C-alpha positions as CSV (number, residue, x, y, z in Angstrom):
1,M,11.9,4.8,-36.5
2,S,10.8,6.5,-33.1
3,S,10.0,4.5,-29.9
4,F,6.9,7.0,-29.4
5,R,3.2,6.4,-30.5
6,P,2.4,8.8,-33.6
7,V,1.6,12.4,-32.4
8,E,-2.1,12.3,-33.3
9,E,-2.4,9.1,-31.6
10,Q,-0.7,10.4,-28.3
11,L,-2.7,14.0,-28.4
12,S,-5.8,12.2,-28.4
13,I,-5.1,10.1,-25.5
14,L,-3.7,13.1,-23.2
15,L,-6.4,15.2,-24.1
16,R,-9.4,13.2,-23.3
17,G,-10.7,14.7,-19.9
18,A,-8.6,17.6,-20.0
19,S,-9.9,20.8,-19.2
20,H,-7.7,23.3,-20.3
21,V,-4.4,23.2,-22.2
22,E,-2.0,26.4,-22.1
23,K,-0.6,26.4,-25.0
24,S,-2.0,23.2,-26.9
25,A,0.3,24.1,-29.7
26,E,3.3,24.2,-27.9
27,L,2.2,20.6,-26.6
28,R,2.3,19.6,-30.6
29,Q,5.4,20.9,-30.9
30,K,7.1,19.2,-27.8
31,L,5.6,16.1,-29.0
32,E,6.6,16.1,-32.6
33,R,10.2,17.0,-31.2
34,S,10.0,14.1,-28.8
35,F,9.1,11.6,-31.9
36,K,11.5,13.0,-33.8
37,T,14.4,13.0,-31.3
38,G,13.1,9.8,-29.3
39,K,13.6,12.0,-25.8
40,P,11.4,11.6,-23.3
41,L,8.8,15.0,-22.6
42,R,9.8,15.7,-18.7
43,V,5.9,15.5,-17.3
44,K,5.7,17.4,-13.6
45,Y,2.9,16.6,-11.1
46,G,3.5,18.2,-7.4
47,I,1.3,17.2,-4.6
48,D,1.9,18.2,-0.8
49,P,1.6,15.8,1.8
50,T,-1.2,17.5,4.1
51,G,-2.8,14.4,5.0
52,F,-2.6,10.5,5.3
53,D,-4.7,9.8,2.4
54,V,-4.6,9.9,-1.5
55,H,-8.3,9.6,-2.7
56,L,-9.8,9.5,-5.7
57,G,-10.1,13.1,-6.5
58,H,-6.1,13.2,-6.5
59,T,-5.8,10.7,-9.1
60,V,-7.4,12.1,-11.8
61,P,-4.1,14.2,-12.4
62,L,-1.6,11.4,-11.2
63,R,-4.1,9.2,-13.7
64,K,-2.7,11.6,-16.9
65,L,0.8,11.5,-15.4
66,R,0.6,7.6,-15.4
67,Q,-0.5,7.7,-19.5
68,F,2.2,10.0,-20.2
69,Q,4.5,7.5,-18.5
70,E,3.0,4.8,-20.7
71,L,3.3,7.1,-23.7
72,G,7.1,6.7,-22.9
73,H,7.5,10.3,-21.3
74,T,9.0,10.9,-17.9
75,A,6.9,11.3,-14.8
76,V,8.4,13.7,-12.4
77,L,6.5,13.4,-9.0
78,I,7.5,16.4,-6.9
79,I,6.6,15.7,-3.3
80,G,6.2,19.3,-1.8
81,T,7.9,18.7,1.6
82,A,8.8,22.4,1.7
83,T,5.5,23.4,-0.1
84,A,3.5,21.8,2.7
85,M,4.5,24.2,5.1
86,V,3.2,27.0,3.8
87,G,0.2,25.1,2.3
88,D,-1.7,26.2,-1.3
89,P,-4.0,28.5,-1.2
90,S,-5.3,27.6,-4.6
91,G,-9.2,27.6,-4.7
92,R,-9.6,28.4,-1.1
93,D,-11.4,31.1,1.1
94,E,-9.7,30.8,4.2
95,S,-5.9,29.9,4.8
96,R,-4.5,26.5,5.2
97,K,-2.9,25.4,8.5
98,G,0.9,24.8,8.6
99,L,2.2,21.7,9.4
100,D,5.7,20.6,11.0
101,A,8.6,18.7,9.2
102,A,8.2,15.5,10.9
103,R,4.4,15.3,10.3
104,I,5.2,16.0,6.4
105,E,8.1,13.5,6.4
106,Q,5.2,10.8,7.5
107,N,2.6,12.0,5.5
108,A,4.7,12.0,2.3
109,E,5.6,8.3,3.2
110,N,2.3,7.5,3.3
111,Y,1.6,9.3,-0.3
112,L,4.1,7.6,-1.8
113,T,2.8,4.1,-0.9
114,Q,-0.7,4.8,-2.2
115,I,0.3,6.9,-5.4
116,A,2.6,3.4,-6.1
117,K,-1.1,2.6,-7.1
118,V,-1.5,4.9,-9.4
119,V,1.5,5.6,-11.0
120,D,4.8,3.5,-11.6
121,T,7.5,5.3,-8.9
122,T,10.1,2.6,-9.8
123,K,10.3,4.5,-13.0
124,A,9.2,8.1,-12.4
125,E,11.6,10.6,-10.5
126,V,10.3,11.1,-7.1
127,V,11.7,14.1,-5.7
128,R,11.2,16.1,-2.3
129,N,11.2,19.7,-3.0
130,D,12.8,20.6,0.4
131,C,16.3,19.4,-1.7
132,W,16.3,22.5,-2.9
133,F,14.4,25.0,-1.1
134,G,16.0,23.6,2.1
135,K,19.3,25.0,1.0
136,W,18.5,28.2,0.3
137,T,19.4,31.6,2.0
138,F,17.4,34.6,2.3
139,A,18.9,36.5,-0.4
140,D,18.1,33.2,-2.8
141,M,14.5,34.0,-1.7
142,L,14.4,37.6,-1.8
143,R,15.6,37.2,-5.6
144,L,12.6,34.9,-6.0
145,L,10.3,37.4,-4.1
146,G,11.5,40.1,-6.6
147,R,10.2,37.9,-9.5
148,A,6.6,38.9,-8.8
149,T,4.3,41.9,-8.4
150,V,1.6,42.1,-5.6
151,Q,-0.5,43.0,-8.4
152,Q,0.0,40.0,-10.5
153,L,-1.4,37.9,-7.2
154,L,-4.3,39.9,-6.2
155,A,-5.3,39.2,-10.0
156,R,-5.9,35.5,-8.4
157,E,-9.9,35.2,-8.1
158,D,-9.4,33.3,-4.3
159,F,-6.7,36.0,-3.0
160,S,-9.5,38.8,-4.7
161,N,-12.2,37.3,-2.9
162,R,-10.8,37.4,0.5
163,F,-9.4,40.7,-0.1
164,R,-12.8,42.3,-1.1
165,A,-14.9,40.3,1.2
166,E,-16.7,42.1,4.0
167,P,-15.3,41.5,6.6
168,S,-12.2,41.4,4.9
169,V,-10.5,37.4,4.9
170,P,-6.5,37.8,5.8
171,I,-4.3,36.6,3.0
172,Y,-1.0,36.0,4.7
173,L,2.1,36.8,2.8
174,H,3.6,33.2,3.4
175,E,0.5,32.3,1.6
176,C,1.5,34.5,-1.6
177,L,4.8,32.6,-1.7
178,Y,3.3,29.5,-2.6
179,P,2.7,30.4,-6.3
180,L,6.2,31.2,-6.8
181,L,7.8,28.1,-4.7
182,Q,5.5,25.9,-7.2
183,G,6.8,28.1,-10.3
184,W,10.2,27.2,-9.1
185,D,10.4,23.5,-8.8
186,S,9.3,23.7,-12.9
187,V,12.9,25.3,-13.1
188,E,14.4,23.0,-11.3
189,I,13.3,19.7,-12.9
190,Q,13.1,21.6,-16.1
191,A,9.5,20.9,-16.6
192,D,8.1,20.2,-20.5
193,V,4.6,20.0,-19.3
194,E,2.8,20.7,-15.6
195,L,-0.4,19.1,-14.4
196,G,-2.8,20.2,-12.3
197,G,-6.1,20.8,-11.5
198,T,-8.5,23.9,-12.7
199,E,-7.8,25.7,-9.9
200,Q,-4.0,25.6,-10.1
201,L,-3.7,27.2,-13.4
202,F,-2.3,30.3,-11.7
203,N,0.3,28.2,-10.4
204,L,0.9,26.6,-13.7
205,M,1.4,30.0,-15.3
206,V,3.9,31.2,-12.9
207,G,6.2,28.5,-13.6
208,R,5.7,29.1,-17.4
209,D,6.9,32.8,-16.8
210,L,9.5,31.4,-14.0
211,Q,11.3,29.1,-16.8
212,R,11.1,32.0,-19.2
213,E,13.0,34.4,-17.3
214,V,15.8,31.8,-16.4
215,G,16.2,31.0,-20.0
216,Q,14.1,27.6,-20.2
217,E,11.5,26.8,-22.6
218,P,8.5,27.5,-20.6
219,Q,6.2,24.5,-20.0
220,V,3.1,23.4,-21.1
221,C,0.1,23.4,-18.7
222,L,-2.4,20.6,-18.6
223,T,-5.3,21.3,-16.4
224,L,-7.9,18.7,-15.6
225,P,-11.6,19.0,-14.0
226,I,-12.0,19.0,-9.9
227,L,-13.7,15.6,-8.8
228,R,-16.9,16.1,-6.5
229,G,-17.1,14.0,-3.9
230,T,-19.3,11.2,-3.0
231,D,-22.0,14.0,-1.6
232,G,-22.1,15.2,-5.6
233,V,-21.5,19.0,-4.2
234,K,-18.4,19.4,-3.4
235,K,-14.8,18.7,-4.5
236,M,-13.7,15.5,-2.7
237,G,-11.7,16.2,0.2
238,K,-11.1,14.2,3.9
239,S,-12.4,17.2,5.4
240,V,-15.6,17.2,3.8
241,G,-16.2,13.6,4.4
242,N,-16.8,13.0,0.7
243,Y,-14.5,11.3,-0.2
244,I,-12.9,7.6,-1.0
245,G,-9.3,6.8,-0.4
246,V,-6.9,5.0,-2.6
247,G,-6.1,2.7,0.5
248,E,-9.4,1.9,1.1
249,T,-10.1,-1.9,0.9
250,A,-11.9,-2.9,-2.5
251,K,-15.4,-3.2,-0.2
252,E,-15.2,0.3,1.2
253,Q,-14.6,1.6,-2.6
254,F,-17.4,0.0,-4.1
255,G,-19.8,0.5,-1.6
256,K,-19.3,4.3,-1.0
257,T,-19.4,4.0,-5.1
258,M,-22.7,2.7,-5.1
259,R,-24.2,5.3,-2.9
260,I,-23.0,8.6,-5.2
261,P,-25.5,10.5,-7.0
262,D,-26.7,8.9,-10.2
263,D,-26.1,12.2,-12.1
264,L,-22.4,12.0,-10.7
265,M,-21.8,9.0,-12.3
266,R,-20.8,10.5,-15.5
267,E,-18.1,12.4,-14.3
268,W,-16.7,10.0,-12.6
269,F,-16.4,7.3,-15.4
270,E,-14.7,10.2,-17.1
271,L,-12.4,10.8,-14.6
272,L,-11.7,7.7,-12.7
273,T,-11.8,5.1,-15.4
274,D,-10.6,4.2,-19.0
275,V,-14.4,2.9,-21.0
276,T,-14.7,4.6,-24.0
277,S,-17.1,7.4,-24.7
278,V,-19.0,4.9,-26.9
279,E,-19.6,2.3,-24.5
280,L,-20.1,4.6,-21.6
281,Q,-23.2,6.5,-23.4
282,T,-24.5,2.8,-23.5
283,I,-24.0,1.8,-20.0
284,L,-25.8,5.2,-19.0
285,D,-28.4,4.4,-20.9
286,G,-29.0,1.1,-19.4
287,K,-30.8,1.0,-15.9
288,P,-28.8,3.6,-13.2
289,N,-28.1,0.8,-10.6
290,E,-26.6,-1.7,-13.5
291,A,-24.6,1.6,-14.6
292,K,-23.3,2.4,-11.0
293,K,-22.3,-1.5,-10.4
294,R,-20.2,-1.0,-13.4
295,L,-18.7,2.3,-12.1
296,G,-17.9,0.6,-8.8
297,A,-16.2,-2.4,-10.3
298,E,-14.0,-0.4,-12.4
299,V,-13.1,1.9,-9.6
300,V,-12.2,-1.2,-7.9
301,K,-10.1,-3.0,-10.8
302,F,-7.7,-0.1,-11.2
303,Y,-6.5,-0.9,-7.7
304,Y,-7.3,-4.4,-7.1
305,G,-7.6,-5.9,-10.4
306,D,-10.3,-8.0,-12.4
307,S,-10.4,-11.0,-9.4
308,G,-10.7,-8.0,-6.6
309,A,-13.8,-6.6,-8.3
310,E,-15.5,-9.3,-9.4
311,H,-15.3,-10.5,-5.6
312,V,-16.8,-7.2,-4.0
313,L,-19.5,-7.5,-6.9
314,A,-20.2,-10.8,-6.0
315,E,-20.2,-10.0,-2.1
316,W,-22.4,-6.7,-2.9
317,K,-25.2,-9.0,-4.6
318,R,-25.0,-11.8,-2.1
319,Q,-25.8,-8.8,1.0
320,F,-28.7,-8.0,-1.0
321,E,-30.1,-10.4,-2.4
322,T,-32.9,-10.8,0.1
323,G,-33.2,-7.2,-0.2
324,G,-33.6,-6.1,-3.4
325,D,-32.1,-3.2,-5.3
326,P,-29.5,-1.3,-3.1
327,E,-30.5,2.1,-4.4
328,Q,-34.1,1.6,-3.1
329,I,-33.3,0.6,0.5
330,P,-34.5,3.5,2.6
331,D,-33.0,5.5,4.9
332,V,-33.8,6.0,8.8
333,S,-32.3,9.0,10.3
334,L,-31.4,8.5,14.1
335,K,-30.0,11.3,16.1
336,A,-26.3,10.7,16.8
337,S,-26.7,12.2,20.6
338,D,-28.7,8.4,21.0
339,I,-25.4,6.5,20.1
340,V,-23.6,6.2,23.3
341,D,-19.5,4.6,23.0
342,G,-20.5,4.2,19.2
343,A,-23.5,1.6,20.3
344,M,-27.6,1.4,21.2
345,P,-29.6,-1.1,22.7
346,A,-30.6,-3.6,20.2
347,I,-34.2,-3.4,21.6
348,K,-34.4,0.5,21.0
349,L,-32.4,0.3,17.4
350,I,-35.2,-2.2,16.2
351,V,-38.0,0.0,17.1
352,M,-36.8,3.0,15.9
353,C,-35.6,1.5,12.4
354,G,-39.6,1.1,12.3
355,F,-39.5,-2.7,12.4
356,C,-41.1,-3.3,15.6
357,K,-44.0,-1.0,17.2
358,S,-42.8,-2.1,21.0
359,N,-40.1,-3.3,22.7
360,N,-41.7,-6.5,23.7
361,E,-42.0,-7.0,20.0
362,A,-38.2,-6.2,19.7
363,R,-37.3,-8.8,22.1
364,Q,-39.6,-11.3,20.9
365,K,-37.7,-10.9,17.2
366,I,-34.3,-11.1,18.8
367,K,-35.2,-14.2,20.3
368,E,-36.2,-15.6,17.0
369,G,-33.2,-14.7,15.6
370,A,-34.9,-12.5,12.9
371,F,-32.7,-9.4,13.6
372,N,-29.3,-8.9,12.1
373,Y,-26.9,-6.1,10.8
374,G,-23.9,-5.7,9.1
375,P,-22.2,-6.5,6.2
376,D,-21.5,-9.7,8.0
377,R,-25.4,-10.2,9.0
378,A,-23.9,-10.1,12.9
379,K,-27.0,-10.8,15.4
380,P,-27.7,-9.5,18.9
381,V,-26.5,-12.5,21.2
382,D,-29.7,-11.5,23.7
383,E,-32.0,-9.1,24.5
384,K,-29.8,-6.8,26.7
385,A,-27.0,-6.9,24.1
386,T,-26.2,-3.6,22.0
387,V,-25.2,-3.1,18.4
388,P,-22.4,-0.9,17.3
389,V,-23.9,2.2,15.2
390,A,-22.1,4.4,12.7
391,D,-23.4,6.0,9.4
392,G,-24.4,3.9,6.8
393,L,-24.8,0.7,8.9
394,I,-27.4,-2.0,6.9
395,A,-29.7,-3.0,9.5
396,R,-32.4,-6.1,8.6
397,L,-36.0,-7.9,9.7
398,G,-36.4,-11.0,7.5
399,R,-36.9,-8.9,4.2
400,K,-36.7,-5.9,5.3
401,L,-33.6,-3.5,5.4
402,V,-33.0,-0.1,6.5
403,R,-29.6,2.3,5.9
404,V,-28.9,4.3,9.4
405,K,-27.8,7.9,8.6
406,L,-26.8,9.8,11.7
407,V,-28.0,13.4,12.2
């Protein structure tokens, strides 16, 4: 009797949330063979350690990798210590900046610590791709380059857009090498399936071609949607500032989730939680604020467990119990240029938040202890005190609340 779940059951789990499967019939065949032989599929996901933080956008394919793991298959995690020096051009209208080896290795260690919150790295194969590329000779690289044409590379939308732009945007030769390097990773680890974002389909297909050329069975390419960031517009990314890090505190994860646009909730529920489609519709049919609380709790629960989610939800309610619905807290725009060394005089802040009409009135409120700010409800020690001001700061005067927006 097979140790794997029935193929149809596996497919229903694995295809949920997928954008595209190349080739879906081959995936079924591979799963059927795996079911009969008891041999797990080798499922590849590669990530370049180009920064310090793994964010929720990265976790969309990582969660799918975990699903394969939970179904009994082998997760093969490629840490792109070699490819990070090149930089993946997928979906970009400009070149990425390369990184030096020391920085890449430091980032790789940070990534692995955070990835372990999503994937069981103790049971996965974790491989750095400089293990093979670091041993290559110039002749090896020439042989790899000989497996692709310029026409194939220019067929990529990102390269094509840059080539046709007026004025044209540079396409560097090392960027053209990237899809071949990623594709060769699949040859080295003999991948049965490769996961990636929708913008990576070209790279994944290169892997299929290279495997076929060397006599391996081509991998199935399974792509997943690109997660929009907290602004609800752009792809989640640190450079844009619209991300939530896997390593952030439960409080930070919950608070940022509570501030996303309402129309982003369905996407986040589907890509970041295990809530069923039927339950999700019931949640979204209710009050938006309650739905967002549930979403925030689900995000936190994945990384901090039930107790972490319950605690942060209780703290959120306590923090805003005198201020009503967090969605209804008005924003007050302050000029970043008015902030000196990250702070502003308490009296000035009170007036600019609209709590008081004059400095004298603000001074009196400070003496009365009526003004506080931040999650800990700190109060100015006296009328000469300054208040640390950052984007998103909650300021209160009695039952009035505002959220500071720096412009």
